[in-house]
MARSETOR-471393 format. One record per residue (C-alpha): residue in three letters; chain; x, y, z. Coordinates in steps of 0.1 Angstrom, whole numbers. Layout:
> aa,ch,X,Y,Z
> ALA,A,X,Y,Z;
...
This chain:
> aa,ch,X,Y,Z
> MET,A,0,0,0;
> ALA,A,13,34,-9;
> SER,A,20,57,20;
> LYS,A,2,90,22;
> CYS,A,27,119,21;
> ILE,A,22,155,31;
> PRO,A,30,176,0;
> GLY,A,63,194,3;
> PHE,A,48,229,-2;
> VAL,A,25,222,28;
> ILE,A,54,213,50;
> LEU,A,72,244,38;
> ILE,A,42,266,47;
> LEU,A,40,250,81;
> CYS,A,77,254,88;
> CYS,A,76,291,77;
> THR,A,46,297,99;
> ALA,A,62,281,129;
> PHE,A,94,301,123;
> SER,A,75,333,119;
> LEU,A,57,327,152;
> LEU,A,89,319,170;
> ALA,A,106,350,156;
> GLN,A,76,371,167;
> GLN,A,77,357,202;
> SER,A,115,363,203;
> THR,A,109,400,194;
> ILE,A,82,403,221;
> ASN,A,105,388,247;
> ARG,A,134,411,238;
> GLU,A,112,441,241;
> LEU,A,98,429,274;
> ASP,A,133,424,287;
> SER,A,142,459,276;
> ALA,A,112,473,294;
> THR,A,119,453,325;
> LYS,A,154,467,327;
> LEU,A,142,502,323;
> ALA,A,116,497,350;
> GLN,A,142,482,373;
> ASN,A,164,513,368;
> GLY,A,135,536,377;
> ASN,A,126,547,342;
> LEU,A,89,537,346;
> GLN,A,76,561,320;
> ALA,A,98,547,292;
> ALA,A,91,511,302;
> ASP,A,54,519,302;
> LYS,A,56,533,267;
> ILE,A,73,502,253;
> VAL,A,49,477,269;
> LYS,A,18,497,258;
> LYS,A,31,494,222;
> ILE,A,35,456,226;
> VAL,A,-1,452,239;
> ARG,A,-15,473,211;
> ILE,A,2,450,185;
> HIS,A,-1,417,205;
> PRO,A,-31,421,228;
> GLU,A,-31,383,234;
> SER,A,3,385,252;
> GLY,A,-4,378,289;
> PRO,A,33,384,300;
> ALA,A,31,419,284;
> TRP,A,-1,428,302;
> ASP,A,14,414,334;
> LEU,A,44,437,331;
> LEU,A,22,467,322;
> ALA,A,1,461,353;
> GLU,A,33,458,374;
> ILE,A,46,490,361;
> ALA,A,13,507,368;
> GLU,A,13,494,403;
> HIS,A,48,507,409;
> ARG,A,40,540,394;
> LEU,A,10,543,417;
> SER,A,33,538,447;
> TYR,A,59,561,432;
> ASP,A,34,588,426;
> ASP,A,23,586,463;
> SER,A,60,591,473;
> ILE,A,62,621,449;
> ALA,A,31,636,465;
> GLU,A,47,633,499;
> SER,A,78,650,485;
> PHE,A,57,679,473;
> ASN,A,42,682,507;
> ALA,A,76,683,523;
> LEU,A,87,709,498;
> GLY,A,57,730,506;
> LYS,A,65,729,543;
> THR,A,101,739,535;
> LEU,A,89,768,513;
> SER,A,69,781,542;
> LEU,A,101,785,562;
> PHE,A,112,812,538;
> GLN,A,80,832,539;
> ASN,A,93,856,566;
> ASN,A,127,862,551;
> ASN,A,142,873,519;
> ASP,A,159,840,509;
> SER,A,147,841,473;
> ASP,A,176,819,461;
> GLY,A,164,792,485;
> LYS,A,129,795,473;
> LYS,A,140,793,437;
> GLN,A,162,762,443;
> ILE,A,133,743,459;
> LEU,A,109,753,432;
> ASN,A,134,741,406;
> ILE,A,136,707,424;
> ALA,A,98,705,425;
> THR,A,96,713,387;
> ALA,A,123,688,379;
> ILE,A,104,660,398;
> ARG,A,72,668,381;
> GLN,A,88,669,346;
> THR,A,107,637,351;
> ASN,A,78,616,361;
> ALA,A,48,631,343;
> PRO,A,23,619,333;
> PHE,A,13,602,365;
> TYR,A,-7,571,369;
> ASP,A,-39,569,389;
> GLN,A,-60,541,405;
> TYR,A,-84,542,376;
> GLU,A,-57,538,350;
> TYR,A,-44,508,368;
> TYR,A,-78,493,371;
> TYR,A,-84,498,334;
> VAL,A,-51,480,325;
> LEU,A,-64,450,344;
> ARG,A,-98,452,327;
> LYS,A,-83,452,293;
> ALA,A,-58,424,301;
> MET,A,-86,400,313;
> MET,A,-106,409,282;
> LEU,A,-79,402,257;
> ALA,A,-55,376,271;
> ASP,A,-61,342,289;
> ASN,A,-25,339,303;
> ALA,A,-21,371,323;
> LEU,A,-12,355,356;
> ASN,A,-3,386,376;
> CYS,A,-32,406,363;
> SER,A,-55,378,375;
> VAL,A,-40,381,410;
> TYR,A,-42,419,410;
> ALA,A,-78,418,398;
> ARG,A,-88,393,425;
> ARG,A,-72,416,452;
> LEU,A,-94,445,439;
> THR,A,-127,425,437;
> ALA,A,-127,393,458;
> THR,A,-103,398,487;
> GLU,A,-123,394,519;
> ASP,A,-111,392,555;
> VAL,A,-131,364,570;
> ASP,A,-112,365,603;
> THR,A,-125,399,614;
> ASN,A,-144,384,644;
> VAL,A,-115,364,658;
> ASN,A,-114,369,695;
> ASP,A,-84,384,713;
> LYS,A,-72,352,729;
> ALA,A,-71,334,695;
> SER,A,-54,363,679;
> LYS,A,-27,363,706;
> TYR,A,-20,326,700;
> PHE,A,-18,332,663;
> GLU,A,6,361,667;
> GLU,A,29,340,689;
> ALA,A,27,312,664;
> GLU,A,39,336,637;
> LYS,A,69,345,658;
> LYS,A,78,309,664;
> ALA,A,75,302,627;
> ASP,A,99,331,620;
> GLU,A,123,315,644;
> ASN,A,120,282,625;
> ASN,A,103,266,655;
> ALA,A,77,247,636;
> ASP,A,66,224,665;
> ASP,A,57,253,688;
> ALA,A,41,272,659;
> ILE,A,19,243,652;
> ALA,A,8,239,688;
> LEU,A,0,277,691;
> ASN,A,-20,276,659;
> LYS,A,-40,247,672;
> SER,A,-47,266,704;
> ALA,A,-59,295,683;
> ILE,A,-83,273,664;
> LYS,A,-95,258,697;
> GLU,A,-104,293,708;
> TYR,A,-119,302,675;
> PRO,A,-127,271,653;
> ASP,A,-134,291,622;
> PHE,A,-100,308,622;
> TYR,A,-93,306,584;
> ILE,A,-57,318,583;
> ALA,A,-47,296,613;
> HIS,A,-58,266,593;
> ILE,A,-38,278,563;
> ARG,A,-7,283,584;
> LEU,A,-10,248,599;
> GLY,A,-12,234,564;
> GLN,A,19,253,554;
> LEU,A,38,243,585;
> TYR,A,30,206,580;
> CYS,A,39,209,543;
> GLY,A,73,224,553;
> MET,A,79,194,575;
> GLY,A,71,170,547;
> LYS,A,38,159,564;
> GLN,A,16,162,533;
> THR,A,-14,143,547;
> GLU,A,-17,166,577;
> ALA,A,-13,196,555;
> ILE,A,-41,185,531;
> ALA,A,-64,178,561;
> TYR,A,-61,214,573;
> TYR,A,-65,229,538;
> GLN,A,-96,209,532;
> LEU,A,-111,219,566;
> ALA,A,-105,255,555;
> GLU,A,-123,248,522;
> LYS,A,-153,234,540;
> LYS,A,-156,263,563;
> TYR,A,-150,290,536;
> PRO,A,-157,275,502;
> LEU,A,-154,310,485;
> MET,A,-119,316,497;
> LEU,A,-92,306,471;
> MET,A,-60,301,491;
> ALA,A,-68,267,506;
> TYR,A,-76,252,472;
> LYS,A,-44,266,458;
> ASN,A,-23,252,485;
> ALA,A,-39,218,485;
> ALA,A,-35,215,447;
> TYR,A,2,224,451;
> VAL,A,7,197,478;
> TYR,A,-10,171,456;
> GLU,A,11,181,426;
> MET,A,42,177,448;
> MET,A,30,142,457;
> GLY,A,24,133,421;
> ALA,A,-13,128,429;
> TYR,A,-25,145,398;
> ASP,A,-60,131,399;
> LYS,A,-65,148,433;
> CYS,A,-47,179,422;
> LEU,A,-71,181,393;
> GLU,A,-101,179,416;
> GLU,A,-87,207,438;
> CYS,A,-82,229,407;
> ILE,A,-118,223,396;
> ALA,A,-132,231,430;
> SER,A,-111,263,432;
> LEU,A,-130,276,401;
> THR,A,-161,278,423;
> ALA,A,-142,303,446;
> TYR,A,-125,324,419;
> PRO,A,-115,315,383;
> ASP,A,-78,323,389;
> VAL,A,-57,320,357;
> TYR,A,-29,302,376;
> MET,A,-54,275,387;
> LEU,A,-67,272,352;
> GLN,A,-32,266,340;
> ASN,A,-26,241,369;
> LEU,A,-58,223,358;
> GLU,A,-44,219,322;
> THR,A,-11,206,336;
> ALA,A,-28,181,358;
> THR,A,-49,167,330;
> GLU,A,-18,165,308;
> LYS,A,0,145,335;
> LEU,A,-29,121,335;
> GLY,A,-27,117,297;
> LYS,A,-59,137,292;
> LYS,A,-69,172,280;
> ILE,A,-94,198,291;
> ASP,A,-117,203,261;
> ILE,A,-125,240,266;
> LYS,A,-114,269,244;
> TRP,A,-114,304,258;
> THR,A,-130,331,237;
> ALA,A,-114,366,236;
> ARG,A,-137,395,239;
> GLN,A,-140,425,216;
> ALA,A,-158,446,243;
> LEU,A,-155,451,280;
> PRO,A,-184,434,299;
> ASN,A,-218,451,300;
> ARG,A,-222,468,334;
> ILE,A,-249,489,351;
> LEU,A,-229,520,361;
> SER,A,-236,542,391;
> GLU,A,-235,580,385;
> LYS,A,-200,580,400;
> ASP,A,-188,552,376;
> LYS,A,-202,571,346;
> GLU,A,-184,603,357;
> THR,A,-152,584,360;
> GLU,A,-155,566,327;
> ASN,A,-163,599,309;
> LYS,A,-135,618,327;
> PHE,A,-108,593,320;
> GLY,A,-120,579,287;
> TYR,A,-122,544,300;
> LYS,A,-152,534,279;
> ASN,A,-142,508,253;
> LYS,A,-126,530,227;
> ARG,A,-133,504,200;
> ASP,A,-171,503,204;
> ASP,A,-175,522,170;
> SER,A,-154,496,153;
> LEU,A,-169,465,169;
> SER,A,-179,436,147;
> GLU,A,-217,431,142;
> THR,A,-214,401,166;
> TRP,A,-202,422,195;
> LYS,A,-225,450,188;
> TYR,A,-253,425,196;
> TYR,A,-235,419,229;
> LYS,A,-234,456,237;
> GLN,A,-270,462,226;
> ALA,A,-283,434,249;
> GLN,A,-277,456,280;
> ALA,A,-305,480,270;
> LYS,A,-329,451,266;
> VAL,A,-324,436,300;
> SER,A,-310,462,324;
> ALA,A,-345,473,336;
> PHE,A,-349,437,350;
> CYS,A,-316,437,368;
> ASP,A,-302,449,401;
> ALA,A,-271,471,403;
> ASP,A,-248,441,398;
> GLY,A,-265,428,366;
> ILE,A,-284,399,384;
> ILE,A,-319,396,369;
> VAL,A,-343,399,397;
> LYS,A,-375,412,382;
> PRO,A,-402,391,364;
> ASN,A,-409,390,326;
> ALA,A,-373,394,316;
> PRO,A,-365,385,280;
> THR,A,-344,355,291;
> LYS,A,-346,325,314;
> SER,A,-311,332,325;
> LYS,A,-305,351,358;
> TYR,A,-276,371,346;
> MET,A,-270,400,322;
> GLU,A,-237,385,311;
> VAL,A,-252,352,300;
> TYR,A,-281,370,283;
> SER,A,-257,392,264;
> TRP,A,-240,361,250;
> GLU,A,-273,345,242;
> GLU,A,-281,376,221;
> MET,A,-248,372,202;
> LEU,A,-255,336,195;
> LYS,A,-291,342,184;
> ASN,A,-281,369,159;
> SER,A,-247,359,147;
> ASN,A,-231,328,131;
> ASP,A,-196,342,134;
> ALA,A,-170,315,137;
> SER,A,-154,332,168;
> LEU,A,-185,320,187;
> ASP,A,-182,284,178;
> GLU,A,-170,273,212;
> ALA,A,-198,292,230;
> ARG,A,-223,277,205;
> ARG,A,-210,242,213;
> MET,A,-214,249,250;
> GLN,A,-250,262,245;
> LYS,A,-259,229,227;
> LEU,A,-244,209,256;
> GLY,A,-265,230,281;
> TYR,A,-235,247,297;
> LEU,A,-234,281,282;
> ASP,A,-238,297,316;
> CYS,A,-209,278,331;
> TYR,A,-188,286,300;
> VAL,A,-196,323,301;
> MET,A,-195,328,339;
> VAL,A,-164,307,347;
> SER,A,-144,297,317;
> CYS,A,-147,332,302;
> PHE,A,-148,350,335;
> HIS,A,-140,387,338;
> PHE,A,-139,404,371;
> ASP,A,-162,432,359;
> PHE,A,-191,408,365;
> TYR,A,-177,392,397;
> LYS,A,-209,397,416;
> GLN,A,-229,378,390;
> TYR,A,-203,351,390;
> LEU,A,-204,349,428;
> ASP,A,-242,345,428;
> PHE,A,-240,319,401;
> VAL,A,-214,296,417;
> VAL,A,-231,298,451;
> LYS,A,-263,285,435;
> ASN,A,-246,261,410;
> ARG,A,-214,248,426;
> GLU,A,-220,212,419;
> ARG,A,-231,219,384;
> VAL,A,-199,239,377;
> ILE,A,-178,210,390;
> ARG,A,-198,186,368;
> TYR,A,-193,208,338;
> TYR,A,-155,208,342;
> ARG,A,-154,170,348;
> SER,A,-174,164,317;
> MET,A,-149,184,296;
> ILE,A,-119,163,306;
> LYS,A,-112,140,276;
> LYS,A,-87,114,266;
> ARG,A,-59,126,244;
């Protein structure tokens, strides 16, 4: 029997394409390295300019968005220190008000001007937030942006009601841990939990201490206790998945990764889920869909003012494809039935879904046959469009909708992910 051969010109095209992609990635990496060095040397403005150019040309580059967000965060901190410097300069200037030291005044004013010129334009909290919004809209591998976004939207201190005695035990445990006295640290953390059984961070610390001693079974036990007490807190799932990965127990690591997605769809955990399935000789059969528009949101008057002032509305709305125009137009049809978070709470809404985000995707699918929606269309046929939209294509702009969804559909989300694990 004659063997089937791939034509030479096809091989040539494939090789050229692969080479082109490698060369492109190499260029991006060089530019990112250059920007990183500039940032490390304190030239944040120049670094910012380079990375913004990269994300304009390669919006899918998670590492580029991560660096841009890191620069933005540093510039925020730096700008705070500059503000403090100006305050100090103002106080110094006041010392000269009652004398004729004009040279001293002039010198200080020159310093202030130099500082302002060197570091302008300044970042603000809204700009930083907008960088994160765009990153999570356009890239599925922006690890740091995912962490920063979670800090802004989902960080909750569940230990605010811990009593004084438990807090004191915990503080002593931290000191012992710093002194590398793990045994005493463990005993003190256990005392803290005895005083306050729902002490989340004490459970986490016990897991970390046992893990450091090589006692993985004990570590896992405390992490899973924390998961049961606080199923919407991510850290316990993350740490448990890490321990199982260390043990080579990839089936259990996989389950922890899936469960974590009902606390927060962290990009790092999604990547861990892929790694675990690969180690088991399987794959996760879900393709992420990039967005052309930021999520529909019901804005307060303050939010509207901010978006108008800083121009943070999606600047590409006028050039959206017809498909994503259907998405944007969906908000006007359903917002009257929603609460402030986009959760549908009023009767007679134009959808059976309970969420503005899911309805917006339904409208796209109903009105467009665009190939970019093939994965969403497949999920709709399987009965999992809501899970796909709310979790697999999560954006922190609709975090409150996500939270309501996973609280009411936790087991269904887990079932959805398990069903998408296939043999290679």
